C-alpha positions in Angstrom: -46.6 50.4 -54.2 -47.1 48.7 -58.2 -49.5 46.6 -58.2 -53.2 47.7 -57.8 -55.7 48.0 -55.3 -57.7 44.9 -54.8 -55.8 43.3 -58.2 -53.7 41.4 -58.5 -51.7 38.7 -61.1 -53.8 35.3 -61.7 -52.5 32.4 -59.2 -49.6 35.0 -57.4 -50.4 36.2 -54.3 -50.4 39.9 -53.8 -47.6 41.9 -52.5 -44.8 39.6 -54.6 -44.1 42.4 -57.5 -42.9 44.9 -55.1 -39.9 43.1 -54.5 -39.8 41.5 -57.7 -39.1 45.3 -58.4 -36.9 45.8 -55.6 -34.3 42.6 -56.0 -33.8 44.0 -59.9 -34.0 47.5 -58.9 -31.2 46.4 -56.5 -29.0 44.3 -59.0 -25.9 46.3 -61.4 -27.2 43.7 -64.1 -29.2 41.5 -65.8 -31.0 38.7 -62.7 -31.6 35.1 -63.7 -35.1 33.7 -63.1 -33.3 31.7 -60.6 -31.2 33.6 -58.8 -34.7 35.7 -58.4 -36.6 32.7 -57.1 -33.4 31.8 -54.6 -33.9 35.7 -53.4 -36.8 35.8 -53.2 -37.5 32.3 -51.0 -34.0 34.2 -48.9 -36.5 37.3 -48.1 -39.4 34.9 -47.4 -41.9 34.8 -49.9 -42.4 31.1 -51.7 -43.1 31.4 -54.7 -43.0 28.5 -57.4 -41.1 29.6 -60.8 -43.7 29.2 -62.7 -45.0 32.4 -60.2 -41.8 34.1 -61.0 -42.2 33.8 -64.9 -45.8 35.2 -64.7 -44.7 38.2 -62.4 -42.0 39.0 -64.6 -44.1 38.2 -67.8 -46.4 40.9 -66.6 -43.7 43.8 -65.5 -42.5 42.7 -69.1 -46.2 43.4 -70.8 -46.2 46.6 -68.3 -42.7 48.2 -69.9 -40.8 48.0 -66.7 -38.5 44.9 -67.2 -36.0 43.9 -70.0 -35.3 40.7 -71.1 -32.1 39.8 -72.6 -29.7 36.8 -72.7 -28.1 37.3 -69.8 -31.0 37.9 -67.2 -34.3 40.2 -66.5 -33.7 44.1 -65.9 -35.4 46.8 -65.2 -36.1 49.4 -67.7 -33.9 52.6 -67.4 -36.3 55.4 -67.1 -36.0 57.5 -70.4 -35.8 54.1 -72.1 -39.1 52.9 -74.6 -39.6 49.6 -75.0 -39.0 48.1 -78.4 -42.5 48.2 -80.5 -44.6 45.4 -80.4 -45.6 43.3 -83.6 -48.0 42.5 -85.2 -49.2 38.2 -84.6 
């Protein structure tokens, strides 16, 4: 399970991170946010686009996903995250 027990993402119902990872993992190409939202709804998960954005931000910050102009994809195993820039 991806989500720590008893903890989730603020404003996101528990149990939505794993379906997002499953959808991204099943796609051979980057997935646009709107398509991800539609697929979650098709699977019975009601969530706003803002909620999808929070999940994707969480996954990106934890190094699980890569965002490209074409959409979001899972980071391949062994690919290291880009170094973070100091703010």
